[in-house]
N, C-alpha and C positions, 0 to 999 in steps of 0.2 A: 769923170763921172761915174767911172764904172768902180772905179776903186772907192768910191764913197757907198755905193749899191753894194760891195763887198765886204765893206766895213760895217755898215749898219745892219746885215741879216745876223750876223752874231749877235749884237748890241737886242735886235727885238727877238730872237730866241731867250739871250737872259731874260729879258725884263718878262718875256711870257712865261719860264720857267719859277720865276720871282713870283710872279701874279698868281700862278697856280699851288705855291708853297703857302700863297697868303691864302690863298681860299680854299683849298683842300679840293674837292671834288667839285665845289660849285662855282660856276661861272663866272659870276661878279659879286658883288658885295649886297644886292639886292637879293638874289637867289640863298644866299647866306642867312638873309635876316629875314624871307621869308619862312626859310626850314626851320630859323629858331623859332620863331614863334607857333609856328604848327608845334613842335615837340615841346614848346611851354605848355601850350594848351592842352596838349593830351598826359604829358608829366600833372597837370594840374588836373585832369579828370581822373585819372589814375589815382594820385593819393586821395580824392575824394571817395571812389570807389570802396578803398583801402580803408577810410575811415569808419565807413559805413560798416563794412566785413568786420574790422574791430569790434565797434560797438555791439554789432549782434554778437559775435563772437563773447564778449564780456556778460552781455544780458545771458545767454545762453549758458555760460559758466556758473551763473549766478541760479541760474533753476535748478541745474544739475547738483548741486552743493545742496539748494533747498531740499528738493527730492532724494538725493541721498539721508539728507539729517532726516528726515520724517520716515524713512524706510528703515532708518538704523532704531531709531524710537520705536516703532512698529515691531521690528524683531526682539526689541528687549523686552516687550512688553509681554510678560508668560501669560498673563490672563487673555489677553488677546489671543495669541497662538493657541491657548487650549480651549478656547472658544470655538475658534475656526476648525482644529483638529475636531473636537466634540459636533460641531454641524455638520461637518464632513461626513463624520461615523454615522449621526443620524441620518443625514441623506441618502448616504448607502442602504443603510438600513431599508428604508422606506421604500426604496427602489425597490431592492431583493422581496421585500414583503408583498408588494402590489404586483410582481414577477411572479411571485411562486402562489397569489393567489389566483392568477388568471391558469385555465389550463393552458395545453400547448399550442393548440390550433386558434386561440383569440390573440395570442404574443408570439409572431415573428421577429426573431433578429438575426437577419440574414448576414452573413459577412461578406464583405467585398474584396477581391486582392486585386491586384492591380502590380506592375512592376514594380513599385517603393515598398511593397506591403500589404497586409490586411488593416480593416478598418470595418468597422461594423454599419450598418446601415439600417432606418427603422423605415420600412414599409407602412406607409399611412394606412388605417385601418379604416375603411367605410363602410357606414351603418347599413344595414340591411332593413331594419324595423325600425319604429318608432321610437322601439324601447330601448335598443341599440342606441340611437341615436343619441336620447335622454342621457343613457350612460355614459357616450364620448363627451356631452356637452358636459356633464357634472365635472371629469376629471381636465378638461380644460378649464372651466371656469372656477 
């Protein structure tokens, strides 16, 4: 009887080793099947997400190409560029004329300084009389 016990133990160890080789880290075929189904559903979900991202990417590429094309055509339109430059020059002249027409106490343009540089800020002018309020309203409207 003892002899049968000693010959059975190595056979059990070999069988366990074969089962381990057969299912890897999984206990049995049910555990392996459950893990496979979970992996399959995760793979499907990720592929669906990837498809959505690819479709969005294609849509963005199309929009970028369209905008680039439109920008190129605008930049190639010399007449449009000339109008923009002329409008900017007219605007600049109008602002300078307005500022020059005002006395120094009417227009205050402070310079704000900070750790990243300088910027101009305009302090809002408050009307003191009804006449000044009319002037400010005309400027705004």
